C-alpha positions as CSV (number, residue, x, y, z in Angstrom):
1,X,33.6,-6.9,10.8
2,X,35.0,-4.8,8.0
3,X,32.9,-4.3,4.8
4,X,34.3,-3.3,1.4
5,X,33.0,-0.1,-0.2
6,X,30.8,-2.2,-2.6
7,X,29.3,-4.1,0.3
8,X,28.6,-0.8,2.1
9,X,26.9,0.6,-1.0
10,X,24.7,-2.4,-1.2
11,X,23.8,-2.1,2.5
12,X,23.0,1.6,2.1
13,X,20.9,0.8,-1.0
14,X,18.9,-1.9,1.0
15,X,18.4,0.5,3.9
16,X,17.2,3.1,1.5
17,X,14.7,0.7,-0.1
18,X,13.3,-0.4,3.3
19,X,13.0,3.2,4.5
20,X,11.1,4.3,1.3
21,X,8.7,1.4,1.5
22,X,7.9,1.7,5.3
23,X,5.1,3.7,6.9
24,X,6.9,3.8,10.2
25,X,10.3,2.9,11.6
26,X,10.9,1.9,15.2
27,X,14.3,1.7,17.0
28,X,15.1,-0.7,19.8
29,X,18.2,-1.1,21.8
30,X,19.3,-4.6,22.6
31,X,21.6,-6.4,25.0
32,X,22.5,-10.0,25.6
33,X,20.6,-10.9,22.4
34,X,20.6,-14.6,21.4
35,X,19.5,-15.9,18.0
36,X,16.4,-17.8,19.3
37,X,15.2,-14.5,20.8
38,X,15.8,-12.7,17.5
39,X,14.1,-15.4,15.5
40,X,11.1,-15.3,17.8
41,X,10.9,-11.5,17.6
42,X,11.2,-11.6,13.8
43,X,8.4,-14.2,13.5
44,X,6.1,-12.1,15.8
45,X,6.8,-8.9,13.8
46,X,6.4,-10.7,10.5
47,X,2.8,-11.6,11.5
48,X,2.1,-7.8,11.8
49,X,3.9,-7.1,8.4
50,X,6.9,-5.7,10.1
51,X,10.6,-6.6,9.6
52,X,13.3,-6.5,12.2
53,X,16.9,-5.8,11.1
54,X,20.1,-5.3,13.0
55,X,21.6,-2.2,11.3
56,X,25.0,-0.6,11.0
57,X,24.4,2.6,12.9
58,X,26.6,4.9,10.9
59,X,25.3,3.6,7.6
60,X,21.6,3.8,8.7
61,X,22.1,7.3,10.0
62,X,23.5,8.3,6.6
63,X,20.4,6.9,4.9
64,X,18.2,8.8,7.3
65,X,20.0,12.0,6.5
66,X,19.7,11.4,2.8
67,X,15.9,10.9,3.1
68,X,15.4,14.1,5.1
69,X,14.8,12.5,8.6
70,X,15.9,14.5,11.6
71,X,18.1,12.5,13.9
72,X,20.5,12.9,16.8
73,X,23.9,11.3,16.1
74,X,24.1,10.4,19.8
75,X,20.9,8.5,19.5
76,X,22.6,6.0,17.1
77,X,25.3,5.0,19.6
78,X,25.1,1.5,21.1
79,X,23.4,-1.6,19.8
80,X,20.3,-0.9,17.8
81,X,17.7,-2.9,16.0
82,X,15.4,-1.3,13.5
83,X,11.8,-2.5,12.9
84,X,10.2,-1.4,9.6
85,X,6.4,-1.2,9.4
86,X,5.6,-1.7,5.8
87,X,1.7,-1.6,6.0
88,X,0.1,-0.9,9.4
89,X,2.2,1.0,11.9
90,X,-0.2,0.5,14.9
91,X,-0.2,-3.3,14.5
92,X,3.6,-3.4,14.4
93,X,3.7,-1.1,17.4
94,X,1.4,-3.5,19.3
95,X,3.7,-6.4,18.4
96,X,6.7,-4.4,19.6
97,X,5.0,-3.6,22.9
98,X,4.2,-7.2,23.5
99,X,7.7,-8.2,22.5
100,X,9.3,-5.7,24.9
101,X,7.0,-6.7,27.8
102,X,8.2,-10.3,27.8
103,X,11.8,-9.7,27.0
104,X,14.6,-7.9,28.8
105,X,16.8,-8.0,25.7
106,X,14.9,-5.3,23.9
107,X,14.0,-1.8,24.8
108,X,12.1,0.7,22.7
109,X,14.1,3.9,22.1
110,X,11.8,5.7,19.7
111,X,11.1,5.8,16.0
112,X,9.8,7.7,13.0
113,X,6.3,8.0,11.5
114,X,6.2,9.9,8.2
115,X,9.6,11.4,8.9
116,X,8.5,12.8,12.3
117,X,10.4,11.7,15.4
118,X,8.5,9.4,17.8
119,X,9.3,9.2,21.5
120,X,8.9,6.1,23.6
121,X,5.5,7.4,24.9
122,X,4.3,8.1,21.3
123,X,5.2,4.6,20.2
124,X,3.2,3.3,23.2
125,X,0.3,5.5,22.2
126,X,0.5,4.3,18.6
127,X,0.3,0.7,19.9
128,X,-3.0,1.6,21.6
129,X,-4.6,2.7,18.4
130,X,-6.8,0.2,16.5
131,X,-5.2,-1.7,13.7
132,X,-5.9,-0.8,10.0
133,X,-8.6,-3.4,9.4
134,X,-10.4,-2.4,12.6
135,X,-10.2,1.3,11.6
136,X,-11.6,0.5,8.1
137,X,-14.5,-1.4,9.7
138,X,-15.3,1.5,12.0
139,X,-15.2,3.9,9.1
140,X,-17.5,1.7,7.0
141,X,-19.9,1.4,9.9
142,X,-19.9,5.2,10.3
143,X,-20.5,5.8,6.6
144,X,-23.2,3.1,6.2
145,X,-25.1,4.0,9.3
146,X,-27.1,6.9,7.8
147,X,-27.9,4.9,4.7
148,X,-29.2,1.9,6.7
149,X,-31.3,4.2,8.8
150,X,-32.8,5.8,5.7
151,X,-33.7,2.3,4.3
152,X,-35.3,1.3,7.6
153,X,-37.3,4.6,7.7
154,X,-38.5,4.2,4.1
155,X,-39.4,0.5,4.7
156,X,-41.3,1.1,8.0
157,X,-44.7,2.2,6.5
158,X,-44.8,-0.8,4.2
159,X,-43.9,-3.1,7.1
160,X,-46.6,-1.5,9.2
161,X,-49.2,-2.0,6.4
162,X,-48.2,-5.6,6.0
163,X,-48.6,-6.2,9.7
164,X,-52.1,-4.7,9.6
165,X,-53.1,-6.9,6.6
166,X,-51.8,-10.0,8.3
167,X,-53.7,-9.2,11.5
168,X,-56.9,-8.7,9.5
169,X,-56.5,-12.0,7.6
170,X,-56.0,-13.8,10.8
171,X,-59.2,-12.3,12.3
172,X,-61.4,-13.1,9.2
173,X,-61.4,-16.9,9.5
174,X,-62.5,-16.6,13.2
175,X,-65.4,-14.3,12.2
176,X,-66.7,-16.6,9.5
């Protein structure tokens, strides 16, 4: 399908906006793709705050070059789908891994994380990382552990004294 120059400029502008807003970009090749498969993939990726788009290779490669990404022109041959991770790259990578496992139509080819190229193995390793909320919880637990230990240490003498007083009061009625 031929696009006019104005349409191509709008497409390039949209690609540029998506690329600027995304934390990571994943590239998949596809074959024998049907719309129900695409809609299912889009829904699964939307849950992880990712967006799947079929791109015009030449135009997207031009946007990558404008934004300083290193790319191989031969990489952008064939049918490609680009997934943008706008918030949490590991959760989108997990969703991609699950998507590819159950579907022969898609195959991960690589991607970019902060303008650095990612291989298929690196995308797989990224999918093994905990998601952003889990990482935040782990960090908070690590930060709060010393403080909670300090509070327990400071409260222990008072707790011990209260236990001794309680034991004494329970013994007094028996003695009387």
